[in-house]
N, CA and C atoms as a LAMMPS dump frame, in Angstrom:
ITEM: TIMESTEP
0
ITEM: NUMBER OF ATOMS
633
ITEM: BOX BOUNDS ff ff ff
-5.0000000000000000e+02 5.0000000000000000e+02
-5.0000000000000000e+02 5.0000000000000000e+02
-5.0000000000000000e+02 5.0000000000000000e+02
ITEM: ATOMS id mol type element x y z
1 1 1 N -311.964 -243.339 -244.917
2 1 2 C -310.819 -243.872 -245.629
3 1 3 C -309.528 -243.63 -244.869
4 2 1 N -309.455 -242.445 -244.257
5 2 2 C -308.246 -242.1 -243.516
6 2 3 C -308.05 -243.059 -242.34
7 3 1 N -309.166 -243.401 -241.678
8 3 2 C -309.092 -244.314 -240.528
9 3 3 C -308.556 -245.664 -240.944
10 4 1 N -309.037 -246.165 -242.072
11 4 2 C -308.567 -247.453 -242.564
12 4 3 C -307.083 -247.395 -242.862
13 5 1 N -306.584 -246.268 -243.436
14 5 2 C -305.169 -246.124 -243.752
15 5 3 C -304.339 -246.24 -242.477
16 6 1 N -304.802 -245.543 -241.457
17 6 2 C -304.078 -245.571 -240.196
18 6 3 C -304.069 -246.989 -239.617
19 7 1 N -305.173 -247.696 -239.724
20 7 2 C -305.247 -249.07 -239.231
21 7 3 C -304.264 -249.976 -239.962
22 8 1 N -304.175 -249.827 -241.278
23 8 2 C -303.234 -250.638 -242.059
24 8 3 C -301.795 -250.351 -241.655
25 9 1 N -301.49 -249.121 -241.44
26 9 2 C -300.122 -248.76 -241.025
27 9 3 C -299.793 -249.412 -239.69
28 10 1 N -300.758 -249.336 -238.752
29 10 2 C -300.536 -249.956 -237.447
30 10 3 C -300.368 -251.466 -237.576
31 11 1 N -301.165 -252.031 -238.481
32 11 2 C -301.08 -253.484 -238.687
33 11 3 C -299.714 -253.872 -239.241
34 12 1 N -299.233 -253.099 -240.198
35 12 2 C -297.913 -253.376 -240.785
36 12 3 C -296.823 -253.268 -239.733
37 13 1 N -296.928 -252.216 -238.914
38 13 2 C -295.921 -252.025 -237.861
39 13 3 C -295.964 -253.182 -236.857
40 14 1 N -297.164 -253.585 -236.487
41 14 2 C -297.313 -254.69 -235.54
42 14 3 C -296.73 -255.975 -236.096
43 15 1 N -297.002 -256.226 -237.401
44 15 2 C -296.458 -257.433 -238.037
45 15 3 C -294.939 -257.412 -238.027
46 16 1 N -294.386 -256.229 -238.293
47 16 2 C -292.926 -256.123 -238.294
48 16 3 C -292.362 -256.398 -236.909
49 17 1 N -293.057 -255.861 -235.908
50 17 2 C -292.61 -256.111 -234.535
51 17 3 C -292.662 -257.587 -234.184
52 18 1 N -293.747 -258.244 -234.591
53 18 2 C -293.879 -259.681 -234.32
54 18 3 C -292.789 -260.483 -235.032
55 19 1 N -292.521 -260.108 -236.283
56 19 2 C -291.47 -260.797 -237.038
57 19 3 C -290.109 -260.602 -236.385
58 20 1 N -289.861 -259.376 -235.947
59 20 2 C -288.586 -259.099 -235.285
60 20 3 C -288.459 -259.893 -233.988
61 21 1 N -289.564 -259.994 -233.241
62 21 2 C -289.535 -260.757 -232.003
63 21 3 C -289.303 -262.239 -232.277
64 22 1 N -289.969 -262.745 -233.327
65 22 2 C -289.785 -264.163 -233.691
66 22 3 C -288.351 -264.425 -234.115
67 23 1 N -287.801 -263.477 -234.882
68 23 2 C -286.413 -263.622 -235.342
69 23 3 C -285.447 -263.602 -234.165
70 24 1 N -285.725 -262.664 -233.222
71 24 2 C -284.861 -262.57 -232.047
72 24 3 C -284.906 -263.851 -231.22
73 25 1 N -286.102 -264.444 -231.093
74 25 2 C -286.225 -265.693 -230.339
75 25 3 C -285.49 -266.832 -231.028
76 26 1 N -285.648 -266.93 -232.343
77 26 2 C -284.957 -267.983 -233.103
78 26 3 C -283.445 -267.807 -232.998
79 27 1 N -283.001 -266.546 -233.087
80 27 2 C -281.572 -266.258 -232.977
81 27 3 C -281.045 -266.618 -231.592
82 28 1 N -281.863 -266.301 -230.584
83 28 2 C -281.462 -266.635 -229.211
84 28 3 C -281.356 -268.144 -229.021
85 29 1 N -282.306 -268.891 -229.597
86 29 2 C -282.262 -270.356 -229.5
87 29 3 C -281.007 -270.905 -230.18
88 30 1 N -280.705 -270.336 -231.365
89 30 2 C -279.515 -270.793 -232.083
90 30 3 C -278.259 -270.535 -231.258
91 31 1 N -278.221 -269.368 -230.608
92 31 2 C -277.073 -269.053 -229.768
93 31 3 C -276.951 -270.045 -228.621
94 32 1 N -278.077 -270.412 -228.03
95 32 2 C -278.058 -271.382 -226.929
96 32 3 C -277.552 -272.73 -227.413
97 33 1 N -278.051 -273.17 -228.581
98 33 2 C -277.608 -274.452 -229.134
99 33 3 C -276.109 -274.431 -229.419
100 34 1 N -275.631 -273.332 -230.002
101 34 2 C -274.204 -273.218 -230.319
102 34 3 C -273.365 -273.272 -229.048
103 35 1 N -273.824 -272.542 -228.017
104 35 2 C -273.095 -272.552 -226.745
105 35 3 C -273.061 -273.945 -226.13
106 36 1 N -274.208 -274.655 -226.197
107 36 2 C -274.265 -276.017 -225.657
108 36 3 C -273.32 -276.953 -226.404
109 37 1 N -273.279 -276.819 -227.738
110 37 2 C -272.377 -277.659 -228.545
111 37 3 C -270.931 -277.38 -228.174
112 38 1 N -270.585 -276.097 -228.005
113 38 2 C -269.217 -275.735 -227.636
114 38 3 C -268.851 -276.335 -226.277
115 39 1 N -269.805 -276.289 -225.338
116 39 2 C -269.547 -276.85 -224.003
117 39 3 C -269.314 -278.361 -224.086
118 40 1 N -270.167 -279.057 -224.853
119 40 2 C -270.03 -280.517 -224.995
120 40 3 C -268.682 -280.873 -225.623
121 41 1 N -268.312 -280.158 -226.694
122 41 2 C -267.033 -280.423 -227.364
123 41 3 C -265.873 -280.159 -226.414
124 42 1 N -265.957 -279.075 -225.654
125 42 2 C -264.888 -278.741 -224.715
126 42 3 C -264.733 -279.813 -223.646
127 43 1 N -265.87 -280.245 -223.068
128 43 2 C -265.826 -281.271 -222.015
129 43 3 C -265.267 -282.585 -222.563
130 44 1 N -265.736 -282.989 -223.755
131 44 2 C -265.248 -284.235 -224.363
132 44 3 C -263.757 -284.141 -224.655
133 45 1 N -263.316 -282.999 -225.182
134 45 2 C -261.903 -282.814 -225.479
135 45 3 C -261.047 -282.848 -224.229
136 46 1 N -261.534 -282.196 -223.176
137 46 2 C -260.788 -282.202 -221.912
138 46 3 C -260.691 -283.614 -221.342
139 47 1 N -261.786 -284.375 -221.442
140 47 2 C -261.794 -285.756 -220.93
141 47 3 C -260.783 -286.618 -221.676
142 48 1 N -260.784 -286.521 -223.02
143 48 2 C -259.835 -287.304 -223.807
144 48 3 C -258.407 -286.887 -223.527
145 49 1 N -258.2 -285.579 -223.367
146 49 2 C -256.864 -285.079 -223.041
147 49 3 C -256.392 -285.627 -221.7
148 50 1 N -257.297 -285.652 -220.72
149 50 2 C -256.937 -286.167 -219.395
150 50 3 C -256.584 -287.644 -219.463
151 51 1 N -257.387 -288.406 -220.251
152 51 2 C -257.101 -289.834 -220.395
153 51 3 C -255.759 -290.058 -221.07
154 52 1 N -255.481 -289.271 -222.107
155 52 2 C -254.198 -289.386 -222.802
156 52 3 C -253.054 -289.018 -221.872
157 53 1 N -253.329 -288.055 -221.006
158 53 2 C -252.319 -287.657 -220.039
159 53 3 C -251.977 -288.77 -219.079
160 54 1 N -252.999 -289.585 -218.717
161 54 2 C -252.757 -290.722 -217.841
162 54 3 C -251.807 -291.705 -218.503
163 55 1 N -252.011 -291.921 -219.829
164 55 2 C -251.129 -292.836 -220.557
165 55 3 C -249.719 -292.281 -220.602
166 56 1 N -249.599 -290.971 -220.895
167 56 2 C -248.284 -290.355 -220.981
168 56 3 C -247.566 -290.384 -219.639
169 57 1 N -248.321 -290.148 -218.539
170 57 2 C -247.697 -290.192 -217.231
171 57 3 C -247.192 -291.588 -216.927
172 58 1 N -247.965 -292.605 -217.364
173 58 2 C -247.503 -293.974 -217.17
174 58 3 C -246.217 -294.225 -217.915
175 59 1 N -246.099 -293.698 -219.144
176 59 2 C -244.879 -293.852 -219.931
177 59 3 C -243.717 -293.16 -219.245
178 60 1 N -243.944 -291.96 -218.718
179 60 2 C -242.884 -291.232 -218.048
180 60 3 C -242.375 -291.999 -216.848
181 61 1 N -243.293 -292.625 -216.106
182 61 2 C -242.894 -293.393 -214.943
183 61 3 C -241.974 -294.539 -215.347
184 62 1 N -242.292 -295.219 -216.433
185 62 2 C -241.492 -296.354 -216.867
186 62 3 C -240.089 -295.913 -217.274
187 63 1 N -239.976 -294.73 -217.884
188 63 2 C -238.701 -294.292 -218.408
189 63 3 C -237.749 -293.83 -217.317
190 64 1 N -238.207 -293.744 -216.072
191 64 2 C -237.331 -293.353 -214.979
192 64 3 C -236.534 -294.547 -214.447
193 65 1 N -236.826 -295.762 -214.914
194 65 2 C -236.084 -296.932 -214.459
195 65 3 C -234.63 -296.838 -214.904
196 66 1 N -233.733 -297.379 -214.116
197 66 2 C -232.307 -297.316 -214.45
198 66 3 C -231.671 -298.689 -214.314
199 67 1 N -230.339 -298.723 -214.424
200 67 2 C -229.626 -300 -214.411
201 67 3 C -229.713 -300.705 -213.061
202 68 1 N -230.008 -299.957 -212.001
203 68 2 C -230.087 -300.555 -210.669
204 68 3 C -231.467 -301.127 -210.355
205 69 1 N -232.378 -301.023 -211.306
206 69 2 C -233.737 -301.516 -211.083
207 69 3 C -233.733 -303.027 -210.837
208 70 1 N -234.472 -303.448 -209.828
209 70 2 C -234.587 -304.877 -209.527
210 70 3 C -235.608 -305.51 -210.468
211 71 1 N -235.262 -306.676 -210.988
212 71 2 C -236.147 -307.385 -211.91
213 71 3 C -236.652 -308.66 -211.254
214 72 1 N -237.898 -308.977 -211.512
215 72 2 C -238.478 -310.223 -211.006
216 72 3 C -238.871 -311.098 -212.196
217 73 1 N -239.033 -312.379 -211.955
218 73 2 C -239.272 -313.331 -213.043
219 73 3 C -240.657 -313.964 -212.95
220 74 1 N -241.248 -314.14 -214.109
221 74 2 C -242.495 -314.903 -214.241
222 74 3 C -242.196 -316.122 -215.095
223 75 1 N -242.545 -317.288 -214.585
224 75 2 C -242.269 -318.548 -215.264
225 75 3 C -243.573 -319.098 -215.835
226 76 1 N -243.697 -319.096 -217.149
227 76 2 C -244.898 -319.632 -217.785
228 76 3 C -244.664 -321.109 -218.085
229 77 1 N -245.208 -321.954 -217.227
230 77 2 C -244.986 -323.397 -217.342
231 77 3 C -245.621 -323.97 -218.608
232 78 1 N -246.798 -323.509 -218.934
233 78 2 C -247.543 -324.103 -220.043
234 78 3 C -246.865 -323.863 -221.383
235 79 1 N -246.366 -322.651 -221.593
236 79 2 C -245.784 -322.314 -222.893
237 79 3 C -244.275 -322.116 -222.837
238 80 1 N -243.669 -322.486 -221.727
239 80 2 C -242.229 -322.629 -221.646
240 80 3 C -241.4 -321.379 -221.852
241 81 1 N -241.765 -320.29 -221.206
242 81 2 C -240.907 -319.106 -221.301
243 81 3 C -240.79 -318.422 -219.947
244 82 1 N -239.735 -317.633 -219.823
245 82 2 C -239.477 -316.859 -218.608
246 82 3 C -239.482 -315.388 -218.981
247 83 1 N -240.294 -314.628 -218.272
248 83 2 C -240.429 -313.191 -218.523
249 83 3 C -239.908 -312.433 -217.312
250 84 1 N -238.903 -311.586 -217.53
251 84 2 C -238.389 -310.741 -216.454
252 84 3 C -238.92 -309.324 -216.647
253 85 1 N -239.386 -308.73 -215.547
254 85 2 C -239.963 -307.395 -215.621
255 85 3 C -239.606 -306.619 -214.352
256 86 1 N -239.685 -305.289 -214.39
257 86 2 C -239.258 -304.48 -213.241
258 86 3 C -240.092 -304.744 -211.991
259 87 1 N -239.421 -304.822 -210.874
260 87 2 C -240.11 -304.964 -209.598
261 87 3 C -241.008 -303.751 -209.362
262 88 1 N -242.239 -303.995 -208.94
263 88 2 C -243.204 -302.918 -208.757
264 88 3 C -244.228 -302.848 -209.873
265 89 1 N -243.933 -303.505 -210.982
266 89 2 C -244.92 -303.597 -212.062
267 89 3 C -245.938 -304.685 -211.7
268 90 1 N -247.015 -304.726 -212.464
269 90 2 C -248.108 -305.662 -212.199
270 90 3 C -248.197 -306.681 -213.33
271 91 1 N -248.325 -307.956 -212.947
272 91 2 C -248.437 -309.033 -213.927
273 91 3 C -249.786 -309.709 -213.783
274 92 1 N -250.448 -309.931 -214.914
275 92 2 C -251.757 -310.596 -214.926
276 92 3 C -251.655 -311.819 -215.831
277 93 1 N -251.763 -312.995 -215.204
278 93 2 C -251.522 -314.237 -215.932
279 93 3 C -252.63 -315.263 -215.689
280 94 1 N -253.858 -314.796 -215.511
281 94 2 C -254.97 -315.733 -215.33
282 94 3 C -255.096 -316.674 -216.517
283 95 1 N -254.847 -316.126 -217.711
284 95 2 C -254.833 -316.931 -218.927
285 95 3 C -253.387 -317.036 -219.399
286 96 1 N -252.737 -318.197 -219.252
287 96 2 C -251.311 -318.315 -219.605
288 96 3 C -251.011 -318.071 -221.082
289 97 1 N -252.04 -318.11 -221.924
290 97 2 C -251.812 -317.829 -223.348
291 97 3 C -251.967 -316.347 -223.669
292 98 1 N -252.307 -315.538 -222.658
293 98 2 C -252.48 -314.095 -222.881
294 98 3 C -252.12 -313.372 -221.581
295 99 1 N -250.838 -313.039 -221.448
296 99 2 C -250.295 -312.48 -220.211
297 99 3 C -250.03 -310.979 -220.397
298 100 1 N -250.302 -310.213 -219.337
299 100 2 C -250.063 -308.77 -219.364
300 100 3 C -249.093 -308.389 -218.251
301 101 1 N -248.155 -307.503 -218.571
302 101 2 C -247.291 -306.915 -217.554
303 101 3 C -247.276 -305.411 -217.799
304 102 1 N -247.507 -304.634 -216.718
305 102 2 C -247.702 -303.203 -216.897
306 102 3 C -247.262 -302.43 -215.657
307 103 1 N -246.95 -301.138 -215.829
308 103 2 C -246.421 -300.346 -214.709
309 103 3 C -247.472 -299.921 -213.705
310 104 1 N -248.737 -299.911 -214.098
311 104 2 C -249.805 -299.467 -213.204
312 104 3 C -250.828 -300.578 -213.024
313 105 1 N -251.451 -300.603 -211.869
314 105 2 C -252.465 -301.613 -211.593
315 105 3 C -253.642 -301.457 -212.541
316 106 1 N -254.236 -302.583 -212.955
317 106 2 C -255.331 -302.521 -213.906
318 106 3 C -256.539 -301.81 -213.299
319 107 1 N -257.257 -301.119 -214.172
320 107 2 C -258.454 -300.392 -213.77
321 107 3 C -259.548 -300.738 -214.769
322 108 1 N -260.569 -301.445 -214.297
323 108 2 C -261.622 -301.919 -215.197
324 108 3 C -262.358 -300.771 -215.882
325 109 1 N -262.345 -299.583 -215.27
326 109 2 C -263.06 -298.44 -215.84
327 109 3 C -262.177 -297.537 -216.687
328 110 1 N -260.914 -297.917 -216.847
329 110 2 C -259.994 -297.065 -217.602
330 110 3 C -260.35 -297.067 -219.081
331 111 1 N -260.059 -295.938 -219.729
332 111 2 C -260.257 -295.801 -221.177
333 111 3 C -258.882 -295.624 -221.8
334 112 1 N -258.526 -296.403 -222.828
335 112 2 C -259.369 -297.302 -223.612
336 112 3 C -259.498 -298.726 -223.064
337 113 1 N -258.836 -299.062 -221.959
338 113 2 C -258.994 -300.397 -221.407
339 113 3 C -258.062 -300.59 -220.222
340 114 1 N -258.262 -301.663 -219.44
341 114 2 C -257.464 -301.873 -218.226
342 114 3 C -256.009 -302.217 -218.495
343 115 1 N -255.688 -302.621 -219.728
344 115 2 C -254.315 -303.006 -220.051
345 115 3 C -253.752 -302.181 -221.212
346 116 1 N -254.197 -300.931 -221.329
347 116 2 C -253.766 -300.114 -222.467
348 116 3 C -252.274 -299.799 -222.429
349 117 1 N -251.675 -299.749 -221.215
350 117 2 C -250.253 -299.435 -221.12
351 117 3 C -249.404 -300.677 -220.872
352 118 1 N -249.949 -301.852 -221.157
353 118 2 C -249.271 -303.111 -220.861
354 118 3 C -248.458 -303.633 -222.039
355 119 1 N -247.487 -304.469 -221.697
356 119 2 C -246.889 -305.361 -222.681
357 119 3 C -247.677 -306.66 -222.602
358 120 1 N -248.154 -307.117 -223.746
359 120 2 C -249.006 -308.303 -223.798
360 120 3 C -248.28 -309.424 -224.521
361 121 1 N -248.246 -310.598 -223.908
362 121 2 C -247.625 -311.775 -224.529
363 121 3 C -248.716 -312.788 -224.824
364 122 1 N -249.061 -312.901 -226.095
365 122 2 C -250.096 -313.864 -226.48
366 122 3 C -249.453 -315.008 -227.253
367 123 1 N -249.956 -316.201 -227.008
368 123 2 C -249.383 -317.409 -227.618
369 123 3 C -250.495 -318.174 -228.332
370 124 1 N -250.237 -318.507 -229.595
371 124 2 C -251.201 -319.292 -230.366
372 124 3 C -250.466 -320.425 -231.093
373 125 1 N -251.205 -321.452 -231.433
374 125 2 C -250.644 -322.575 -232.192
375 125 3 C -250.431 -322.143 -233.634
376 126 1 N -249.254 -322.411 -234.166
377 126 2 C -248.957 -322.024 -235.537
378 126 3 C -249.527 -323.037 -236.522
379 127 1 N -250.013 -322.527 -237.632
380 127 2 C -250.449 -323.412 -238.707
381 127 3 C -249.22 -323.959 -239.413
382 128 1 N -249.253 -325.25 -239.736
383 128 2 C -248.069 -325.909 -240.283
384 128 3 C -247.65 -325.351 -241.639
385 129 1 N -248.607 -324.877 -242.424
386 129 2 C -248.28 -324.412 -243.769
387 129 3 C -247.991 -322.906 -243.827
388 130 1 N -247.824 -322.26 -242.654
389 130 2 C -247.563 -320.824 -242.641
390 130 3 C -246.291 -320.496 -241.871
391 131 1 N -245.529 -319.55 -242.419
392 131 2 C -244.343 -319.055 -241.723
393 131 3 C -244.747 -317.854 -240.857
394 132 1 N -243.818 -317.419 -240.016
395 132 2 C -244.09 -316.238 -239.196
396 132 3 C -244.326 -315.017 -240.083
397 133 1 N -243.546 -314.907 -241.157
398 133 2 C -243.73 -313.778 -242.075
399 133 3 C -245.12 -313.802 -242.699
400 134 1 N -245.612 -315.002 -243.034
401 134 2 C -246.971 -315.115 -243.577
402 134 3 C -248.003 -314.603 -242.572
403 135 1 N -247.833 -314.988 -241.315
404 135 2 C -248.781 -314.593 -240.275
405 135 3 C -248.742 -313.073 -240.066
406 136 1 N -247.536 -312.509 -240.049
407 136 2 C -247.397 -311.061 -239.885
408 136 3 C -248.069 -310.325 -241.039
409 137 1 N -247.786 -310.777 -242.257
410 137 2 C -248.391 -310.129 -243.435
411 137 3 C -249.916 -310.211 -243.394
412 138 1 N -250.436 -311.372 -243.027
413 138 2 C -251.898 -311.536 -242.941
414 138 3 C -252.496 -310.602 -241.892
415 139 1 N -251.818 -310.47 -240.756
416 139 2 C -252.33 -309.653 -239.655
417 139 3 C -252.427 -308.18 -240.062
418 140 1 N -251.366 -307.666 -240.661
419 140 2 C -251.372 -306.25 -241.043
420 140 3 C -252.255 -305.993 -242.258
421 141 1 N -252.308 -306.976 -243.154
422 141 2 C -253.181 -306.82 -244.322
423 141 3 C -254.637 -306.759 -243.892
424 142 1 N -254.998 -307.602 -242.923
425 142 2 C -256.369 -307.606 -242.419
426 142 3 C -256.716 -306.272 -241.753
427 143 1 N -255.727 -305.677 -241.077
428 143 2 C -255.95 -304.384 -240.411
429 143 3 C -255.878 -303.221 -241.403
430 144 1 N -255.411 -303.499 -242.62
431 144 2 C -255.297 -302.437 -243.619
432 144 3 C -254.215 -301.427 -243.298
433 145 1 N -253.132 -301.9 -242.657
434 145 2 C -252.059 -301.006 -242.211
435 145 3 C -250.732 -301.47 -242.8
436 146 1 N -249.942 -300.517 -243.309
437 146 2 C -248.598 -300.833 -243.772
438 146 3 C -247.664 -300.966 -242.572
439 147 1 N -246.533 -301.655 -242.777
440 147 2 C -245.635 -301.881 -241.649
441 147 3 C -244.203 -302.075 -242.124
442 148 1 N -243.273 -301.876 -241.187
443 148 2 C -241.862 -302.198 -241.397
444 148 3 C -241.513 -303.423 -240.567
445 149 1 N -240.58 -304.217 -241.062
446 149 2 C -240.224 -305.456 -240.376
447 149 3 C -238.707 -305.62 -240.385
448 150 1 N -238.162 -306.07 -239.24
449 150 2 C -236.726 -306.314 -239.156
450 150 3 C -236.479 -307.534 -238.266
451 151 1 N -235.419 -308.291 -238.563
452 151 2 C -235.126 -309.473 -237.746
453 151 3 C -234.566 -309.068 -236.381
454 152 1 N -234.849 -309.887 -235.375
455 152 2 C -234.343 -309.628 -234.028
456 152 3 C -234.253 -310.951 -233.28
457 153 1 N -233.259 -311.074 -232.414
458 153 2 C -233.106 -312.28 -231.608
459 153 3 C -233.979 -312.158 -230.358
460 154 1 N -234.849 -313.142 -230.182
461 154 2 C -235.735 -313.169 -229.016
462 154 3 C -235.577 -314.518 -228.326
463 155 1 N -235.017 -314.502 -227.138
464 155 2 C -234.841 -315.744 -226.39
465 155 3 C -233.928 -316.74 -227.091
466 156 1 N -232.948 -316.236 -227.851
467 156 2 C -232.012 -317.115 -228.553
468 156 3 C -232.536 -317.641 -229.885
469 157 1 N -233.707 -317.169 -230.321
470 157 2 C -234.31 -317.608 -231.573
471 157 3 C -234.554 -316.382 -232.448
472 158 1 N -234.31 -316.518 -233.738
473 158 2 C -234.527 -315.383 -234.63
474 158 3 C -236.022 -315.128 -234.819
475 159 1 N -236.422 -313.923 -234.531
476 159 2 C -237.81 -313.514 -234.724
477 159 3 C -237.867 -312.208 -235.488
478 160 1 N -238.942 -311.474 -235.311
479 160 2 C -239.121 -310.212 -236.038
480 160 3 C -239.695 -309.148 -235.127
481 161 1 N -239.254 -307.919 -235.384
482 161 2 C -239.894 -306.756 -234.765
483 161 3 C -240.56 -305.954 -235.875
484 162 1 N -241.808 -305.586 -235.665
485 162 2 C -242.539 -304.824 -236.667
486 162 3 C -243.005 -303.501 -236.063
487 163 1 N -243.204 -302.529 -236.96
488 163 2 C -243.783 -301.24 -236.577
489 163 3 C -244.794 -300.839 -237.638
490 164 1 N -245.966 -300.453 -237.2
491 164 2 C -246.984 -300.003 -238.143
492 164 3 C -246.609 -298.624 -238.691
493 165 1 N -246.978 -298.393 -239.945
494 165 2 C -246.722 -297.109 -240.597
495 165 3 C -248.072 -296.421 -240.779
496 166 1 N -248.41 -295.572 -239.838
497 166 2 C -249.705 -294.892 -239.866
498 166 3 C -249.642 -293.693 -238.94
499 167 1 N -250.743 -293.005 -238.81
500 167 2 C -250.835 -291.863 -237.917
501 167 3 C -251.945 -292.104 -236.903
502 168 1 N -251.722 -291.629 -235.682
503 168 2 C -252.746 -291.802 -234.666
504 168 3 C -252.203 -292.494 -233.428
505 169 1 N -253.053 -292.607 -232.425
506 169 2 C -252.68 -293.204 -231.15
507 169 3 C -252.282 -294.661 -231.329
508 170 1 N -251.097 -295.019 -230.847
509 170 2 C -250.621 -296.395 -230.933
510 170 3 C -249.853 -296.718 -232.194
511 171 1 N -249.947 -295.874 -233.209
512 171 2 C -249.228 -296.126 -234.461
513 171 3 C -247.722 -295.995 -234.23
514 172 1 N -246.972 -296.906 -234.834
515 172 2 C -245.522 -296.878 -234.694
516 172 3 C -244.996 -297.66 -233.516
517 173 1 N -245.867 -298.072 -232.589
518 173 2 C -245.413 -298.892 -231.468
519 173 3 C -245.042 -300.285 -231.967
520 174 1 N -243.947 -300.842 -231.472
521 174 2 C -243.469 -302.12 -232.01
522 174 3 C -244.256 -303.33 -231.513
523 175 1 N -244.181 -304.384 -232.317
524 175 2 C -244.628 -305.721 -231.915
525 175 3 C -243.483 -306.672 -232.207
526 176 1 N -243.456 -307.76 -231.456
527 176 2 C -242.413 -308.76 -231.658
528 176 3 C -243.065 -310.114 -231.927
529 177 1 N -242.446 -310.871 -232.823
530 177 2 C -242.969 -312.188 -233.191
531 177 3 C -241.82 -313.194 -233.177
532 178 1 N -242.061 -314.336 -232.55
533 178 2 C -241.07 -315.406 -232.568
534 178 3 C -241.802 -316.739 -232.448
535 179 1 N -241.247 -317.773 -233.096
536 179 2 C -241.851 -319.097 -233.034
537 179 3 C -240.982 -320.061 -232.247
538 180 1 N -241.638 -320.959 -231.499
539 180 2 C -240.895 -321.968 -230.737
540 180 3 C -241.809 -323.148 -230.447
541 181 1 N -241.329 -324.348 -230.776
542 181 2 C -242.065 -325.585 -230.501
543 181 3 C -243.491 -325.571 -231.048
544 182 1 N -243.648 -325.005 -232.241
545 182 2 C -244.953 -325.018 -232.894
546 182 3 C -245.902 -323.915 -232.445
547 183 1 N -245.411 -323.008 -231.61
548 183 2 C -246.24 -321.901 -231.138
549 183 3 C -245.691 -320.568 -231.642
550 184 1 N -246.604 -319.629 -231.856
551 184 2 C -246.23 -318.267 -232.195
552 184 3 C -246.39 -317.4 -230.952
553 185 1 N -245.323 -316.707 -230.601
554 185 2 C -245.341 -315.775 -229.475
555 185 3 C -245.412 -314.363 -230.058
556 186 1 N -246.54 -313.717 -229.828
557 186 2 C -246.768 -312.359 -230.326
558 186 3 C -246.744 -311.413 -229.123
559 187 1 N -245.724 -310.573 -229.053
560 187 2 C -245.543 -309.671 -227.922
561 187 3 C -245.889 -308.256 -228.385
562 188 1 N -246.905 -307.687 -227.761
563 188 2 C -247.421 -306.387 -228.196
564 188 3 C -247.14 -305.322 -227.138
565 189 1 N -246.894 -304.098 -227.61
566 189 2 C -246.633 -303.009 -226.665
567 189 3 C -247.861 -302.15 -226.432
568 190 1 N -248.993 -302.46 -227.09
569 190 2 C -250.236 -301.713 -226.911
570 190 3 C -249.98 -300.212 -226.991
571 191 1 N -250.46 -299.414 -226.025
572 191 2 C -250.288 -297.957 -226.095
573 191 3 C -249.212 -297.437 -225.15
574 192 1 N -248.629 -298.317 -224.356
575 192 2 C -247.72 -297.839 -223.312
576 192 3 C -246.257 -298.057 -223.593
577 193 1 N -245.864 -298.096 -224.865
578 193 2 C -244.483 -298.443 -225.209
579 193 3 C -243.464 -297.473 -224.626
580 194 1 N -242.35 -298.031 -224.131
581 194 2 C -241.178 -297.245 -223.755
582 194 3 C -239.953 -298.128 -223.946
583 195 1 N -238.765 -297.567 -223.712
584 195 2 C -237.547 -298.351 -223.899
585 195 3 C -237.455 -299.507 -222.91
586 196 1 N -238.24 -299.467 -221.832
587 196 2 C -238.252 -300.583 -220.881
588 196 3 C -238.769 -301.851 -221.552
589 197 1 N -239.684 -301.7 -222.495
590 197 2 C -240.196 -302.871 -223.209
591 197 3 C -239.072 -303.557 -223.984
592 198 1 N -238.173 -302.764 -224.559
593 198 2 C -237.033 -303.351 -225.276
594 198 3 C -236.146 -304.142 -224.32
595 199 1 N -235.976 -303.642 -223.092
596 199 2 C -235.171 -304.357 -222.104
597 199 3 C -235.854 -305.66 -221.686
598 200 1 N -237.187 -305.629 -221.596
599 200 2 C -237.918 -306.855 -221.274
600 200 3 C -237.697 -307.9 -222.371
601 201 1 N -237.704 -307.451 -223.63
602 201 2 C -237.455 -308.376 -224.742
603 201 3 C -236.049 -308.959 -224.649
604 202 1 N -235.067 -308.133 -224.294
605 202 2 C -233.687 -308.615 -224.171
606 202 3 C -233.566 -309.691 -223.095
607 203 1 N -234.385 -309.581 -222.051
608 203 2 C -234.332 -310.549 -220.951
609 203 3 C -235.272 -311.738 -221.139
610 204 1 N -236.066 -311.709 -222.2
611 204 2 C -237.01 -312.797 -222.466
612 204 3 C -236.244 -314.058 -222.825
613 205 1 N -236.689 -315.201 -222.298
614 205 2 C -235.986 -316.461 -222.598
615 205 3 C -236.965 -317.62 -222.622
616 206 1 N -236.592 -318.63 -223.392
617 206 2 C -237.362 -319.876 -223.418
618 206 3 C -236.719 -320.877 -222.48
619 207 1 N -237.556 -321.676 -221.857
620 207 2 C -237.055 -322.657 -220.894
621 207 3 C -236.419 -323.847 -221.628
622 208 1 N -235.309 -324.29 -221.101
623 208 2 C -234.704 -325.52 -221.61
624 208 3 C -235.345 -326.71 -220.919
625 209 1 N -235.022 -327.891 -221.366
626 209 2 C -235.654 -329.1 -220.829
627 209 3 C -235.388 -329.294 -219.331
628 210 1 N -234.217 -328.8 -218.847
629 210 2 C -233.874 -329.022 -217.452
630 210 3 C -234.25 -327.855 -216.554
631 211 1 N -235.012 -326.882 -217.075
632 211 2 C -235.445 -325.746 -216.264
633 211 3 C -236.83 -325.995 -215.694
């Protein structure tokens, strides 16, 4: 009987040791998983921070322009407007109804896109039964975003400047809307807004018949 007692005690001790070893292994695995998750989150956060830094650096570059900056002109024959922008910026006008002008050369691999820091001029045909205010309201309502709107002169024609009321990247950046000859000109600042965009708007003009 005594021998059996001793065997049971040894068995209990062995079981406890095995349980402790299993627990230690499970705990070690959990620690490894936690460390891996922390590394992934850190790398992803650093990557996003670096990308955001690229956008901010682009904005800083634009804000160094001064009154002596040389301006060059882009003449959009199809939709009848003249766009003046700082010399050294890049203009992409393969599609005359969707033109981009930006301080840095486009990069197809850039995040969130090759024209994230651009001013974009898109032109669409206006519906006869809709005003510019109707179009603006529809656009923001569809996006589910509140906005502020104020009148502004664009190219000698009364238009509107809007700002979204939200939080996050790109929120609060202005857009401009103006109508001319049955077309709506929607000028967007995307993610790269600076005061230079306001100067571009001031220099924006529509072509007269003899231009």
